[in-house]
PLY file of the C-alpha trace (Angstrom):
ply
format ascii 1.0
element vertex 547
property float x
property float y
property float z
element edge 546
property int vertex1
property int vertex2
end_header
95.06 54.01 75.27
97.59 55.74 77.47
98.26 59.42 76.90
101.96 58.65 76.42
101.07 56.31 73.55
98.78 58.95 72.08
101.47 61.62 72.24
104.13 59.30 70.87
101.72 58.13 68.15
101.03 61.75 67.21
104.72 62.52 66.84
105.27 59.27 64.93
102.50 60.38 62.59
104.16 63.78 62.22
107.51 62.12 61.52
105.90 59.82 58.96
104.25 62.83 57.33
107.62 64.57 57.31
109.22 61.52 55.68
106.43 61.41 53.09
106.94 65.10 52.37
110.67 64.47 52.03
110.06 61.52 49.68
107.68 63.65 47.61
110.26 66.45 47.55
112.96 64.03 46.40
110.69 62.61 43.71
109.67 66.09 42.62
113.30 67.19 42.54
114.18 64.17 40.43
111.28 64.94 38.12
112.39 68.55 37.81
115.94 67.40 37.05
114.59 65.02 34.41
112.45 67.79 32.91
115.42 70.14 32.83
117.56 67.39 31.25
114.92 66.82 28.55
114.65 70.54 27.94
118.41 70.86 27.60
118.55 67.80 25.34
115.81 69.26 23.16
117.65 72.54 22.99
120.94 70.85 22.09
119.22 68.66 19.50
117.48 71.68 18.01
120.76 73.53 17.79
122.38 70.52 16.13
119.55 70.22 13.64
119.73 73.92 12.82
123.51 73.71 12.39
123.24 70.72 10.08
120.56 72.42 7.97
122.58 75.65 7.87
125.88 74.07 6.79
124.44 71.50 4.49
121.67 73.08 2.46
119.77 70.58 0.40
116.58 71.07 -1.52
115.94 67.41 -2.05
113.21 65.63 -0.24
115.74 63.34 1.45
119.33 63.59 2.46
121.47 61.87 -0.13
124.11 59.28 0.72
126.56 61.24 -1.44
126.66 63.87 1.22
127.48 61.33 3.93
131.17 62.22 4.14
130.35 65.84 4.81
127.65 64.85 7.31
130.00 62.31 8.90
132.64 64.95 9.33
130.08 67.27 10.81
128.75 64.49 13.12
132.25 63.68 14.31
132.91 67.33 15.05
129.68 67.64 16.95
130.39 64.38 18.80
133.78 65.62 19.84
132.30 68.95 20.85
129.14 67.66 22.64
130.71 64.47 24.03
127.65 62.41 23.10
126.49 60.12 20.31
124.84 61.68 17.22
123.14 59.79 14.40
121.79 61.34 11.16
119.28 59.33 9.07
117.36 60.09 5.90
113.67 59.56 5.36
114.26 55.87 4.76
115.95 55.60 8.24
119.30 54.96 6.47
122.22 56.11 8.62
124.14 58.74 6.65
126.32 59.89 9.58
127.12 58.28 12.97
129.60 58.81 15.74
130.39 55.16 15.09
131.52 55.16 11.41
130.86 51.40 11.00
127.12 52.08 11.29
126.99 54.43 8.23
124.98 52.93 5.41
122.92 50.70 7.68
119.30 51.00 8.67
118.61 52.37 12.16
116.63 49.45 13.62
116.66 50.37 17.34
113.45 52.30 16.95
111.04 49.72 18.34
108.24 52.22 18.62
108.82 53.67 15.16
109.47 57.01 16.82
111.75 58.24 13.99
109.17 57.62 11.30
106.48 59.39 13.34
108.77 62.37 13.87
109.50 62.75 10.15
105.78 62.48 9.43
104.44 65.06 11.86
107.63 67.14 12.16
107.47 66.97 16.00
110.34 66.29 18.35
110.25 62.96 20.21
112.28 61.05 22.76
112.48 57.30 23.36
114.52 54.65 25.11
116.79 52.43 23.07
117.57 49.02 24.57
120.14 46.62 23.23
122.36 43.77 24.23
125.14 46.19 25.07
122.78 48.56 26.92
120.10 46.44 28.61
119.16 49.34 30.88
118.48 51.44 27.81
119.83 54.68 26.31
117.73 57.83 26.22
117.45 59.20 22.69
115.77 62.29 21.23
114.67 62.65 17.57
114.65 66.07 15.78
113.34 66.35 12.21
115.61 67.96 9.50
113.80 70.28 7.10
115.03 71.93 3.89
114.41 75.40 2.67
110.93 74.41 1.47
110.13 73.20 5.02
110.17 69.64 3.85
111.45 66.90 6.19
114.54 65.39 4.61
115.74 63.30 7.53
116.24 63.27 11.28
118.93 63.77 13.85
119.04 61.25 16.73
120.82 62.59 19.82
121.76 60.51 22.86
120.84 62.47 26.01
121.44 59.91 28.78
124.56 61.79 29.76
122.53 64.98 30.04
120.04 63.12 32.22
122.84 61.65 34.35
124.44 65.07 34.70
121.11 66.64 35.73
120.43 63.83 38.20
123.99 64.11 39.52
123.51 67.85 39.99
120.16 67.25 41.68
121.48 64.35 43.76
123.12 66.65 46.27
119.81 68.47 46.70
118.00 65.16 47.06
120.58 64.01 49.61
120.11 67.23 51.55
116.33 66.80 51.37
116.64 63.15 52.42
118.99 63.94 55.29
116.77 66.85 56.30
113.68 64.62 56.17
115.41 61.87 58.14
116.67 64.44 60.62
113.17 65.84 60.95
111.82 62.32 61.53
114.46 61.57 64.17
114.00 65.02 65.72
110.23 64.55 65.78
110.61 61.13 67.40
113.06 62.46 69.99
110.87 65.48 70.73
107.83 63.22 70.88
109.55 60.84 73.27
110.81 63.69 75.47
107.43 65.41 75.52
105.74 62.08 76.16
108.16 61.43 79.01
107.85 64.94 80.46
104.06 64.96 80.27
102.93 61.37 80.38
105.24 60.02 83.09
104.25 62.63 85.72
100.61 62.08 84.75
101.10 58.32 85.05
102.64 58.83 88.51
99.66 60.93 89.60
97.25 58.40 88.05
99.03 55.48 89.73
98.89 57.20 93.14
95.21 58.05 92.59
94.41 54.44 91.71
96.36 53.15 94.71
94.65 55.62 97.04
91.17 54.60 95.85
91.89 50.85 95.86
93.77 50.63 99.15
92.18 53.64 100.94
95.72 54.62 101.89
95.60 58.38 102.32
99.21 58.60 103.49
100.39 58.38 99.87
101.55 61.49 98.01
102.00 62.05 94.27
105.62 62.98 93.40
106.06 66.63 92.32
108.90 66.61 89.77
108.09 69.70 87.73
106.86 73.23 88.26
104.54 73.33 85.26
100.83 72.58 85.09
101.46 68.88 85.84
103.38 69.82 88.99
100.53 72.13 90.00
98.11 69.26 89.33
100.19 66.92 91.53
100.32 69.52 94.33
96.55 70.06 94.09
95.99 66.29 94.11
98.18 65.92 97.22
96.19 68.68 98.92
93.01 66.84 97.96
94.34 63.60 99.49
95.26 65.43 102.70
91.84 67.06 102.82
90.05 63.74 102.29
92.27 62.16 104.96
91.42 64.98 107.36
87.70 64.64 106.62
87.81 60.86 107.07
89.77 61.25 110.30
87.24 63.77 111.55
84.43 61.45 110.49
86.01 58.48 112.25
86.68 60.61 115.31
83.10 61.85 115.38
81.82 58.32 114.83
84.03 57.13 117.69
82.84 59.99 119.88
79.23 59.24 119.01
79.75 55.56 119.72
81.44 56.38 123.01
78.67 58.83 123.86
76.06 56.20 123.02
77.88 53.59 125.10
78.29 56.10 127.92
74.62 57.01 127.70
73.61 53.38 127.78
75.97 52.75 130.70
74.68 55.83 132.49
71.09 54.69 132.00
71.90 51.26 133.43
73.84 52.82 136.27
70.95 55.16 137.00
68.65 52.17 137.08
71.12 50.31 139.28
71.58 53.36 141.50
67.85 53.80 141.77
67.50 50.13 142.66
70.22 50.41 145.26
68.72 53.62 146.62
65.30 52.02 146.87
66.85 48.90 148.35
68.82 51.04 150.82
65.70 52.88 151.84
63.83 49.60 152.15
66.66 48.06 154.19
66.87 51.15 156.36
63.11 51.12 156.87
63.02 47.40 157.65
66.02 47.76 159.94
64.33 50.64 161.71
61.06 48.73 162.08
62.86 45.62 163.30
65.09 47.63 165.60
62.20 49.07 167.63
60.54 45.80 168.77
63.91 44.07 169.06
65.19 46.92 171.23
62.01 46.67 173.31
62.49 42.91 173.74
66.23 43.26 174.33
65.62 45.97 176.93
63.00 43.94 178.81
65.04 40.73 178.87
67.07 42.14 181.76
63.94 42.72 183.80
62.48 39.35 182.88
65.72 37.68 183.99
65.63 39.62 187.26
61.94 38.87 187.84
62.43 35.20 187.05
65.23 34.95 189.58
63.11 36.67 192.19
60.19 34.34 191.53
62.42 31.27 191.70
63.95 32.59 194.93
60.47 33.10 196.32
59.46 29.55 195.41
62.61 28.19 197.03
61.81 30.19 200.19
58.31 28.70 200.25
59.78 25.23 199.88
62.11 25.90 202.81
59.29 27.06 205.11
56.67 24.64 203.87
58.50 21.39 203.18
55.24 19.45 203.20
52.73 21.30 201.00
49.12 20.17 200.64
48.33 17.34 198.28
46.80 19.62 195.65
49.83 21.99 195.66
52.20 19.04 195.48
50.35 17.81 192.39
50.78 21.23 190.76
54.52 21.29 191.65
54.97 17.84 190.17
53.14 18.89 187.01
55.24 22.08 186.58
58.50 20.22 187.29
59.87 23.06 189.34
63.41 21.65 189.39
63.66 21.54 185.60
62.12 25.01 185.36
64.61 26.31 187.88
67.47 24.86 185.74
66.21 25.64 182.21
64.66 29.09 182.57
68.03 30.92 182.89
69.24 29.07 179.76
66.17 30.15 177.79
66.59 33.74 178.90
70.29 33.60 177.88
69.39 32.21 174.43
66.83 34.97 173.96
69.44 37.52 174.96
71.94 36.12 172.41
69.29 36.04 169.68
68.18 39.61 170.24
71.82 40.74 170.36
72.41 39.04 167.01
69.36 40.72 165.51
70.55 44.09 166.82
73.98 43.54 165.20
72.44 42.65 161.86
70.16 45.67 161.97
73.10 47.88 162.86
75.14 46.42 159.97
72.31 47.08 157.53
72.01 50.65 158.73
75.75 51.18 158.56
75.96 49.61 155.06
73.18 51.76 153.66
74.70 54.89 155.33
71.42 56.67 154.95
71.78 58.16 158.39
75.14 59.72 157.52
76.30 62.56 155.25
77.21 61.57 151.69
80.91 62.42 152.00
82.80 61.97 155.29
85.78 60.32 156.95
84.97 56.75 158.01
86.58 53.55 159.25
86.93 51.29 156.19
87.26 48.20 158.37
83.78 48.81 159.70
82.38 49.01 156.16
84.16 45.77 155.16
82.93 43.98 158.30
79.38 45.19 157.75
79.53 43.91 154.18
80.81 40.52 155.39
77.99 40.37 157.96
75.40 40.93 155.22
77.04 38.22 153.08
77.42 35.84 156.06
74.67 33.54 154.77
76.67 32.94 151.57
79.82 32.09 153.51
78.18 29.24 155.41
78.29 25.66 154.20
75.40 24.46 152.03
74.81 21.09 150.40
76.12 22.34 147.07
79.37 23.84 148.40
81.43 23.86 151.62
81.88 26.88 153.89
84.12 29.71 152.75
86.80 30.89 155.13
87.52 34.62 155.38
91.05 35.56 156.49
91.47 39.18 157.61
94.81 40.95 157.73
93.91 44.45 158.87
96.54 47.10 159.49
96.00 50.20 161.56
94.13 52.60 159.24
93.25 56.23 159.76
89.79 57.54 159.01
89.49 57.82 155.22
87.57 60.55 153.42
85.15 58.86 151.02
81.59 58.20 149.98
80.87 55.38 152.46
77.76 54.00 150.80
79.34 53.83 147.34
82.59 52.37 148.66
80.67 49.74 150.63
78.86 48.88 147.40
82.26 48.35 145.73
83.32 46.03 148.57
80.02 44.19 148.23
80.58 43.66 144.45
84.14 42.39 144.90
83.27 40.05 147.76
80.15 38.75 145.97
82.24 38.05 142.83
84.81 36.21 144.96
82.06 34.09 146.54
80.60 33.38 143.04
84.04 32.27 141.81
84.51 29.96 144.80
81.01 28.48 144.38
81.72 27.79 140.68
84.94 25.99 141.61
83.45 24.19 144.64
84.62 20.80 143.28
88.27 21.72 143.87
90.09 19.79 146.61
91.26 22.76 148.66
88.66 24.68 150.72
87.53 28.08 149.51
89.24 31.09 151.07
88.96 34.83 150.81
91.83 37.02 152.01
91.20 40.64 152.93
94.18 42.82 153.74
94.60 46.54 154.32
97.55 48.82 154.88
98.72 52.40 154.39
101.23 53.04 151.58
104.20 55.37 151.72
102.35 58.14 149.86
99.53 58.17 152.48
97.13 56.09 150.43
95.07 53.18 151.74
95.35 49.88 149.89
92.64 47.21 150.17
93.29 43.77 148.67
90.54 41.16 148.24
91.81 37.79 146.95
90.36 34.33 146.48
91.67 30.91 145.54
89.05 30.28 142.86
89.59 29.28 139.23
90.96 32.69 138.18
90.15 34.88 135.18
91.30 33.83 131.68
93.80 36.20 130.07
91.54 36.59 127.01
88.84 38.38 129.03
90.97 39.99 131.75
91.30 43.28 129.85
87.50 43.64 129.59
86.36 42.89 133.12
85.84 46.60 133.92
83.86 47.28 130.70
80.16 48.05 131.18
77.81 45.11 130.50
80.66 42.62 130.14
80.14 39.50 132.20
81.19 35.86 132.11
78.30 34.78 134.32
75.27 32.93 132.94
72.31 34.90 131.63
70.14 36.15 134.51
72.92 35.89 137.10
75.03 38.92 136.21
74.41 42.29 134.54
78.06 43.20 133.84
77.74 46.43 135.85
79.15 45.43 139.26
82.85 45.75 138.44
82.22 48.67 136.07
80.42 50.66 138.77
83.05 49.71 141.35
85.83 50.81 138.99
84.18 54.19 138.33
83.52 54.63 142.05
87.20 54.16 142.86
88.66 56.01 139.84
86.22 58.88 139.32
84.62 59.38 142.73
87.71 58.80 144.88
90.60 59.61 142.49
92.04 56.21 143.25
93.35 53.13 141.47
91.89 49.71 140.87
93.39 46.73 139.08
93.26 42.97 138.95
95.97 40.30 139.23
94.85 36.82 138.27
96.42 33.51 137.33
94.04 31.16 135.59
93.49 28.08 137.75
95.04 29.63 140.87
92.91 32.59 141.93
92.21 36.32 141.58
93.22 39.41 143.53
91.57 42.83 143.23
93.51 45.84 144.49
91.97 49.17 145.49
94.00 52.25 146.42
92.47 55.57 147.47
94.01 58.62 149.13
93.36 59.12 152.81
92.48 62.75 152.14
90.66 63.62 148.95
91.65 66.72 146.94
90.25 70.07 148.03
88.16 70.23 144.85
86.08 67.26 146.01
82.52 68.17 147.01
81.85 68.28 150.73
0 1
1 2
2 3
3 4
4 5
5 6
6 7
7 8
8 9
9 10
10 11
11 12
12 13
13 14
14 15
15 16
16 17
17 18
18 19
19 20
20 21
21 22
22 23
23 24
24 25
25 26
26 27
27 28
28 29
29 30
30 31
31 32
32 33
33 34
34 35
35 36
36 37
37 38
38 39
39 40
40 41
41 42
42 43
43 44
44 45
45 46
46 47
47 48
48 49
49 50
50 51
51 52
52 53
53 54
54 55
55 56
56 57
57 58
58 59
59 60
60 61
61 62
62 63
63 64
64 65
65 66
66 67
67 68
68 69
69 70
70 71
71 72
72 73
73 74
74 75
75 76
76 77
77 78
78 79
79 80
80 81
81 82
82 83
83 84
84 85
85 86
86 87
87 88
88 89
89 90
90 91
91 92
92 93
93 94
94 95
95 96
96 97
97 98
98 99
99 100
100 101
101 102
102 103
103 104
104 105
105 106
106 107
107 108
108 109
109 110
110 111
111 112
112 113
113 114
114 115
115 116
116 117
117 118
118 119
119 120
120 121
121 122
122 123
123 124
124 125
125 126
126 127
127 128
128 129
129 130
130 131
131 132
132 133
133 134
134 135
135 136
136 137
137 138
138 139
139 140
140 141
141 142
142 143
143 144
144 145
145 146
146 147
147 148
148 149
149 150
150 151
151 152
152 153
153 154
154 155
155 156
156 157
157 158
158 159
159 160
160 161
161 162
162 163
163 164
164 165
165 166
166 167
167 168
168 169
169 170
170 171
171 172
172 173
173 174
174 175
175 176
176 177
177 178
178 179
179 180
180 181
181 182
182 183
183 184
184 185
185 186
186 187
187 188
188 189
189 190
190 191
191 192
192 193
193 194
194 195
195 196
196 197
197 198
198 199
199 200
200 201
201 202
202 203
203 204
204 205
205 206
206 207
207 208
208 209
209 210
210 211
211 212
212 213
213 214
214 215
215 216
216 217
217 218
218 219
219 220
220 221
221 222
222 223
223 224
224 225
225 226
226 227
227 228
228 229
229 230
230 231
231 232
232 233
233 234
234 235
235 236
236 237
237 238
238 239
239 240
240 241
241 242
242 243
243 244
244 245
245 246
246 247
247 248
248 249
249 250
250 251
251 252
252 253
253 254
254 255
255 256
256 257
257 258
258 259
259 260
260 261
261 262
262 263
263 264
264 265
265 266
266 267
267 268
268 269
269 270
270 271
271 272
272 273
273 274
274 275
275 276
276 277
277 278
278 279
279 280
280 281
281 282
282 283
283 284
284 285
285 286
286 287
287 288
288 289
289 290
290 291
291 292
292 293
293 294
294 295
295 296
296 297
297 298
298 299
299 300
300 301
301 302
302 303
303 304
304 305
305 306
306 307
307 308
308 309
309 310
310 311
311 312
312 313
313 314
314 315
315 316
316 317
317 318
318 319
319 320
320 321
321 322
322 323
323 324
324 325
325 326
326 327
327 328
328 329
329 330
330 331
331 332
332 333
333 334
334 335
335 336
336 337
337 338
338 339
339 340
340 341
341 342
342 343
343 344
344 345
345 346
346 347
347 348
348 349
349 350
350 351
351 352
352 353
353 354
354 355
355 356
356 357
357 358
358 359
359 360
360 361
361 362
362 363
363 364
364 365
365 366
366 367
367 368
368 369
369 370
370 371
371 372
372 373
373 374
374 375
375 376
376 377
377 378
378 379
379 380
380 381
381 382
382 383
383 384
384 385
385 386
386 387
387 388
388 389
389 390
390 391
391 392
392 393
393 394
394 395
395 396
396 397
397 398
398 399
399 400
400 401
401 402
402 403
403 404
404 405
405 406
406 407
407 408
408 409
409 410
410 411
411 412
412 413
413 414
414 415
415 416
416 417
417 418
418 419
419 420
420 421
421 422
422 423
423 424
424 425
425 426
426 427
427 428
428 429
429 430
430 431
431 432
432 433
433 434
434 435
435 436
436 437
437 438
438 439
439 440
440 441
441 442
442 443
443 444
444 445
445 446
446 447
447 448
448 449
449 450
450 451
451 452
452 453
453 454
454 455
455 456
456 457
457 458
458 459
459 460
460 461
461 462
462 463
463 464
464 465
465 466
466 467
467 468
468 469
469 470
470 471
471 472
472 473
473 474
474 475
475 476
476 477
477 478
478 479
479 480
480 481
481 482
482 483
483 484
484 485
485 486
486 487
487 488
488 489
489 490
490 491
491 492
492 493
493 494
494 495
495 496
496 497
497 498
498 499
499 500
500 501
501 502
502 503
503 504
504 505
505 506
506 507
507 508
508 509
509 510
510 511
511 512
512 513
513 514
514 515
515 516
516 517
517 518
518 519
519 520
520 521
521 522
522 523
523 524
524 525
525 526
526 527
527 528
528 529
529 530
530 531
531 532
532 533
533 534
534 535
535 536
536 537
537 538
538 539
539 540
540 541
541 542
542 543
543 544
544 545
545 546
């Protein structure tokens, strides 16, 4: 049950109790008025009886009819004086005097309970109600015995006291009306006070309760309980609002800490993977540098001796030609050897072989140099470098993936290089970013190899107005869907099949550009048309950068 109903029920109970008290007071007042009326009637009847006995002394046992005229005269006088009916009867209940003269000489037969006879027998005063055809509601009568000088009952006086009762009730009616109005007023006042108190107490409590229920059900901690009063309920509402704000603050702090912990966990996981990736790349760089160094030595030895071999071969061929000029007819055994060697073919093909060997060793030297430049292990970690050289070295390493294979045609690379100054950067890390972007472009073109147009990669560079270098790497592959475009730089996110991508390439490249070089990196892609990655870094890094 609601507290408002309880309060209102309590005041309704109080009002009902007040009405009951008022009803009891009215009934008690009526009873008192009736008692007073009876007492007055008894007093009047006693006075009448005493007067009759005093003026009409009679020693007989019963009032005689011969004295009726005197009694009638006395009854009429008393009737005129008292303004009420008076009847005098003898012991035989014969009316000897009556305010209605026609009744004299008749028997008083309205005594259904034989009250008159009982009164004359025990000499005690009695009252009874006389009902008749003329008075169906009844007339209140009182019977007083008449005694002679010898204390013998000679008759009785019957006095009508309804008028006394009506007068007493009429006098008490005003009091009863006042009591009734007062009781009704108390009831109405109690109901009004109860309703006002219920409204002033219960409604604010209901508002606070409603807000509390809504807060717990909806977890909406932006709600506030209305503060409409300055009493204890208002203080309760203020305290409840403070509690809501405190809970909201605690939940916000909890969510913030949970978010921070989740971010820290994700960052830790990403850092671990990046450390593993960095360690792999470092080991791979060292391995590549070592292999390049080991290959470079014998290749350099071969490349350096090819010049001498070419010179010696020419000298030997010249010597043979000189012998042929001086000895045109060699012995049969020497001629057989010359025919077996095919000196003419050897003279024609040997320079070609030496040229092919020279081209091959030159190609090996370029690849070794590109590997060394890409790894940058022979350079300081942070320095000013030519970005075009890093891009070209990366393309040279990826050259095998650009060539045509049975599964996909060759990929054309279109370069649009502008004149760039030397850029301060971490060459090895920036080359790794170029490698990731170009490898992703090649993967996209291989996945869309069935398209009619040939695969192309565009690489363009230029210097912006604010002295930044912009590098754009674009392809005409299938593009990146809009649903995943916003997540391509997230760690461990990849659209490649399991085992082909780790989801760290673009994430590491993004951090390299943003965090290491204070630059910018973004992606423009139209699904079905192609993708373009843009990198912008300042030519000169801030002074706070490590050197």
